LUMKE-607198 format. One record per residue (C-alpha): residue in one letter; chain; x, y, z. Coordinates in Angstrom, 2 decimals, decimal comma. Layout:
// LUMKE-607198
+----+----+---------+---------+---------+
: aa : ch :    east :   north :      up :
+----+----+---------+---------+---------+
:  A :  A :       X :       Y :       Z :
...
+----+----+---------+---------+---------+
//
This chain:
// LUMKE-607198
+----+----+---------+---------+---------+
: aa : ch :    east :   north :      up :
+----+----+---------+---------+---------+
:  X :  A :  -24,46 :  -17,03 :   23,44 :
:  X :  A :  -24,13 :  -20,70 :   22,99 :
:  X :  A :  -24,16 :  -19,76 :   19,23 :
:  X :  A :  -21,11 :  -17,53 :   20,30 :
:  X :  A :  -19,15 :  -20,20 :   22,20 :
:  X :  A :  -19,97 :  -22,65 :   19,06 :
:  X :  A :  -18,45 :  -20,61 :   16,48 :
:  X :  A :  -15,56 :  -20,19 :   18,67 :
:  X :  A :  -15,35 :  -23,99 :   20,07 :
:  X :  A :  -15,63 :  -24,99 :   15,80 :
:  X :  A :  -12,85 :  -21,95 :   14,79 :
:  X :  A :  -10,30 :  -23,45 :   17,87 :
:  X :  A :  -10,37 :  -26,91 :   15,99 :
:  X :  A :   -9,49 :  -25,12 :   12,54 :
:  X :  A :   -6,34 :  -24,08 :   14,71 :
:  X :  A :   -5,42 :  -26,50 :   15,73 :
:  X :  A :   -5,81 :  -29,19 :   12,80 :
:  X :  A :   -3,15 :  -25,87 :   10,85 :
:  X :  A :   -6,02 :  -25,05 :    8,54 :
:  X :  A :   -5,24 :  -21,21 :    8,14 :
:  X :  A :   -8,30 :  -20,35 :    9,00 :
:  X :  A :  -10,05 :  -17,06 :    8,89 :
:  X :  A :  -10,15 :  -14,36 :   10,57 :
:  X :  A :  -12,65 :  -15,07 :   14,04 :
:  X :  A :  -14,56 :  -12,33 :   12,70 :
:  X :  A :  -15,27 :  -13,46 :    8,80 :
:  X :  A :  -15,87 :  -16,90 :   10,06 :
:  X :  A :  -18,25 :  -15,43 :   12,08 :
:  X :  A :  -19,63 :  -13,03 :    9,46 :
:  X :  A :  -19,60 :  -17,02 :    8,04 :
:  X :  A :  -21,74 :  -18,90 :   10,42 :
:  X :  A :  -24,14 :  -16,23 :   10,94 :
:  X :  A :  -25,02 :  -15,75 :    7,65 :
:  X :  A :  -26,25 :  -19,56 :    7,79 :
:  X :  A :  -27,84 :  -18,92 :   10,33 :
:  X :  A :  -30,16 :  -16,16 :    9,25 :
:  X :  A :  -31,19 :  -18,01 :    6,29 :
:  X :  A :  -33,48 :  -19,30 :    8,38 :
:  X :  A :  -34,22 :  -15,50 :    9,35 :
:  X :  A :  -33,41 :  -13,06 :   12,29 :
:  X :  A :  -34,89 :  -14,56 :   15,43 :
:  X :  A :  -32,18 :  -17,55 :   15,85 :
:  X :  A :  -28,65 :  -15,01 :   15,92 :
:  X :  A :  -28,11 :  -13,23 :   19,05 :
:  X :  A :  -28,45 :   -9,49 :   19,42 :
:  X :  A :  -24,79 :   -9,51 :   19,96 :
:  X :  A :  -23,82 :  -11,44 :   16,61 :
:  X :  A :  -26,32 :   -9,06 :   15,11 :
:  X :  A :  -24,08 :   -6,19 :   16,75 :
:  X :  A :  -20,37 :   -7,47 :   15,96 :
:  X :  A :  -21,28 :   -8,75 :   12,61 :
:  X :  A :  -23,04 :   -4,75 :   11,88 :
:  X :  A :  -19,75 :   -2,80 :   13,77 :
:  X :  A :  -17,44 :   -4,80 :   11,13 :
:  X :  A :  -19,17 :   -4,08 :    8,55 :
:  X :  A :  -19,35 :    0,03 :    8,82 :
:  X :  A :  -15,62 :   -1,21 :    9,61 :
:  X :  A :  -14,93 :   -2,64 :    6,19 :
:  X :  A :  -17,33 :    0,37 :    4,48 :
:  X :  A :  -15,80 :    3,55 :    5,81 :
:  X :  A :  -12,03 :    1,45 :    4,60 :
:  X :  A :  -13,57 :    1,13 :    1,22 :
:  X :  A :  -14,43 :    5,32 :    1,04 :
:  X :  A :  -11,10 :    6,25 :    2,41 :
:  X :  A :   -8,90 :    3,77 :    0,04 :
:  X :  A :  -10,72 :    4,60 :   -3,23 :
:  X :  A :   -9,75 :    8,45 :   -2,07 :
:  X :  A :   -6,31 :    7,15 :   -3,12 :
:  X :  A :   -4,76 :    7,55 :   -6,28 :
:  X :  A :   -4,01 :    4,09 :   -7,81 :
:  X :  A :   -1,06 :    4,85 :  -10,67 :
:  X :  A :    1,90 :    2,50 :   -9,41 :
:  X :  A :    4,88 :    4,01 :  -10,78 :
:  X :  A :    8,01 :    1,96 :  -12,24 :
:  X :  A :   10,13 :    0,03 :  -10,10 :
:  X :  A :   13,37 :    1,31 :  -11,07 :
:  X :  A :   12,38 :    5,56 :  -11,30 :
:  X :  A :   11,27 :    4,30 :   -7,59 :
:  X :  A :   14,65 :    3,28 :   -6,94 :
:  X :  A :   16,38 :    5,73 :   -8,33 :
:  X :  A :   15,39 :    7,75 :   -5,74 :
:  X :  A :   14,74 :    5,97 :   -3,11 :
:  X :  A :   17,34 :    7,61 :    0,44 :
:  X :  A :   17,32 :    5,29 :    3,69 :
:  X :  A :   17,25 :    6,19 :    7,86 :
:  X :  A :   20,61 :    7,48 :    7,24 :
:  X :  A :   20,41 :    9,58 :    4,69 :
:  X :  A :   17,20 :   11,01 :    5,74 :
:  X :  A :   18,96 :   11,66 :    9,51 :
:  X :  A :   22,02 :   12,95 :    8,11 :
:  X :  A :   20,45 :   15,04 :    6,16 :
:  X :  A :   17,57 :   16,52 :    9,05 :
:  X :  A :   20,86 :   16,94 :   11,15 :
:  X :  A :   22,56 :   19,20 :    8,63 :
:  X :  A :   20,10 :   21,54 :    9,20 :
:  X :  A :   18,87 :   24,55 :    6,67 :
:  X :  A :   16,25 :   23,98 :    4,81 :
:  X :  A :   14,96 :   20,84 :    3,91 :
:  X :  A :   11,41 :   20,04 :    2,43 :
:  X :  A :    9,86 :   16,75 :    3,96 :
:  X :  A :    6,73 :   15,98 :    3,01 :
:  X :  A :    4,50 :   13,21 :    4,70 :
:  X :  A :    1,34 :   12,06 :    3,21 :
:  X :  A :   -0,67 :   10,62 :    5,68 :
:  X :  A :   -3,36 :   11,18 :    6,92 :
:  X :  A :   -3,44 :   14,67 :    9,35 :
:  X :  A :   -5,70 :   11,77 :   12,08 :
:  X :  A :   -2,43 :    8,98 :   11,57 :
:  X :  A :    0,48 :   12,17 :   12,20 :
:  X :  A :   -2,00 :   12,88 :   15,63 :
:  X :  A :   -1,88 :    9,83 :   16,45 :
:  X :  A :    1,74 :    8,41 :   16,21 :
:  X :  A :    3,77 :   11,96 :   15,51 :
:  X :  A :    5,52 :   12,23 :   12,45 :
:  X :  A :    9,20 :   12,67 :   11,97 :
:  X :  A :   10,57 :   16,51 :   12,58 :
:  X :  A :   10,50 :   19,46 :   10,24 :
:  X :  A :    7,78 :   16,92 :    8,57 :
:  X :  A :    5,02 :   19,38 :    6,62 :
:  X :  A :    1,86 :   17,43 :    5,19 :
:  X :  A :   -0,06 :   16,98 :    2,66 :
:  X :  A :   -2,49 :   14,16 :    2,51 :
:  X :  A :   -1,90 :   12,21 :   -0,46 :
:  X :  A :   -5,33 :   12,30 :   -0,86 :
:  X :  A :   -4,94 :   15,85 :   -1,78 :
:  X :  A :   -2,21 :   15,92 :   -3,32 :
:  X :  A :   -3,02 :   16,15 :   -7,05 :
:  X :  A :   -5,75 :   18,86 :   -6,16 :
:  X :  A :   -3,13 :   20,83 :   -3,69 :
:  X :  A :   -0,30 :   21,28 :   -6,62 :
:  X :  A :   -2,89 :   22,78 :   -8,64 :
:  X :  A :   -3,90 :   25,47 :   -6,46 :
:  X :  A :   -2,30 :   29,37 :   -6,14 :
:  X :  A :    0,75 :   29,76 :   -4,22 :
:  X :  A :   -1,10 :   31,58 :   -1,48 :
:  X :  A :   -4,22 :   29,16 :   -0,83 :
:  X :  A :   -2,46 :   26,10 :   -1,16 :
:  X :  A :    0,20 :   28,27 :    2,11 :
:  X :  A :   -3,52 :   29,94 :    3,64 :
:  X :  A :   -4,90 :   25,30 :    3,15 :
:  X :  A :   -1,34 :   23,73 :    4,73 :
:  X :  A :    0,42 :   26,00 :    6,45 :
:  X :  A :    3,82 :   25,83 :    4,76 :
:  X :  A :    4,89 :   27,63 :    1,22 :
:  X :  A :    3,95 :   25,65 :   -1,82 :
:  X :  A :    7,64 :   24,44 :   -2,75 :
:  X :  A :    8,24 :   25,07 :   -6,61 :
:  X :  A :    9,01 :   21,98 :   -8,71 :
:  X :  A :   12,60 :   22,94 :   -9,01 :
:  X :  A :   12,69 :   22,09 :   -5,44 :
:  X :  A :   14,13 :   19,37 :   -3,89 :
:  X :  A :   10,85 :   17,68 :   -2,12 :
:  X :  A :   11,61 :   14,27 :    0,59 :
:  X :  A :    8,73 :   12,34 :    0,68 :
:  X :  A :    7,87 :   10,15 :    3,82 :
:  X :  A :    4,38 :    8,30 :    4,66 :
:  X :  A :    3,90 :    5,52 :    7,25 :
:  X :  A :    5,36 :    2,22 :    5,22 :
:  X :  A :    6,72 :    3,57 :    1,07 :
:  X :  A :    2,79 :    2,80 :    0,16 :
:  X :  A :    1,76 :    6,47 :   -0,13 :
:  X :  A :    5,14 :    7,56 :   -0,64 :
:  X :  A :    5,04 :    5,15 :   -4,28 :
:  X :  A :    1,60 :    6,94 :   -5,33 :
:  X :  A :    2,79 :    9,73 :   -4,95 :
:  X :  A :    4,85 :    9,52 :   -7,17 :
:  X :  A :    2,71 :    9,57 :  -10,14 :
:  X :  A :    0,64 :   13,19 :   -8,51 :
:  X :  A :    4,36 :   14,65 :   -8,56 :
:  X :  A :    5,44 :   14,10 :  -12,01 :
:  X :  A :    2,54 :   15,35 :  -13,13 :
:  X :  A :    2,68 :   18,66 :  -11,22 :
:  X :  A :    6,30 :   19,18 :  -12,85 :
:  X :  A :    8,07 :   17,88 :   -9,74 :
:  X :  A :   10,71 :   15,10 :  -10,65 :
:  X :  A :   13,93 :   16,28 :   -8,01 :
:  X :  A :   12,41 :   13,47 :   -5,26 :
:  X :  A :   13,60 :   11,85 :   -2,16 :
:  X :  A :   11,40 :    8,80 :   -1,60 :
:  X :  A :   12,14 :    7,49 :    2,05 :
:  X :  A :   10,68 :    4,09 :    1,53 :
:  X :  A :   11,36 :    2,80 :    4,70 :
:  X :  A :    8,75 :    5,79 :    5,68 :
:  X :  A :    7,27 :    6,53 :    9,47 :
:  X :  A :    7,86 :    2,68 :   10,38 :
:  X :  A :   11,96 :    2,49 :    9,25 :
:  X :  A :   12,39 :    5,73 :   11,08 :
:  X :  A :   10,97 :    4,49 :   14,52 :
:  X :  A :   13,18 :    1,33 :   13,92 :
:  X :  A :   16,07 :    3,17 :   13,36 :
:  X :  A :   15,43 :    4,81 :   16,75 :
:  X :  A :   14,92 :    7,64 :   15,84 :
:  X :  A :   13,27 :   11,07 :   16,94 :
:  X :  A :    9,98 :   11,65 :   16,87 :
:  X :  A :    7,77 :   14,41 :   18,02 :
:  X :  A :    3,95 :   15,48 :   17,85 :
:  X :  A :    1,80 :   16,72 :   14,71 :
:  X :  A :   -0,32 :   19,91 :   14,83 :
:  X :  A :   -1,59 :   20,52 :   11,93 :
:  X :  A :   -2,56 :   24,25 :   10,50 :
:  X :  A :   -5,56 :   25,95 :   12,51 :
:  X :  A :   -7,46 :   25,83 :    8,84 :
:  X :  A :   -6,31 :   22,90 :    7,70 :
:  X :  A :   -7,50 :   21,55 :   11,24 :
:  X :  A :  -11,19 :   22,63 :   10,87 :
:  X :  A :  -11,72 :   21,23 :    7,48 :
:  X :  A :  -10,82 :   18,08 :    8,83 :
:  X :  A :   -9,67 :   14,56 :    6,49 :
+----+----+---------+---------+---------+
//
């Protein structure tokens, strides 16, 4: 524990001196690497456990990000299809058919809930999903596959995945899109209603 205490003390001093210090786990890792150079025996087991935890989380994040599309659409195209909170809330209040596609992962939706009447296809699966026959798409995602001519509203958590979804949708002929760039965070900040998300049975069994 003396090692952790000394590292924490040095880290706090760097904060007090306004040196824009590293995050504590990263700082511990740097100090750990210095200690590890002289052998594992000098590193406290708790430090090794912490570093393993950080490493595992980093690898999981990297694997998740690797599945995401990377192509960003032109900014003028995005802005020309942008909608805001009031436009979406007004459209929801009108009732009738609305295709509101949330491209977050299912585990995110289960933890936070979703905008009312949201449908879900995770961004990682969007390209393959839109290539499915209509009956297979409906069986896997629990709602009819949208037609390319349909008006499709798109949301995520903060707007980044909305942008990444645009080129994918365009490749499959979906050009009639409304992009809620504020997405779920903006919806919550404006006091929008949130409802629990229930994944389709087949999608739940398959997971992310």
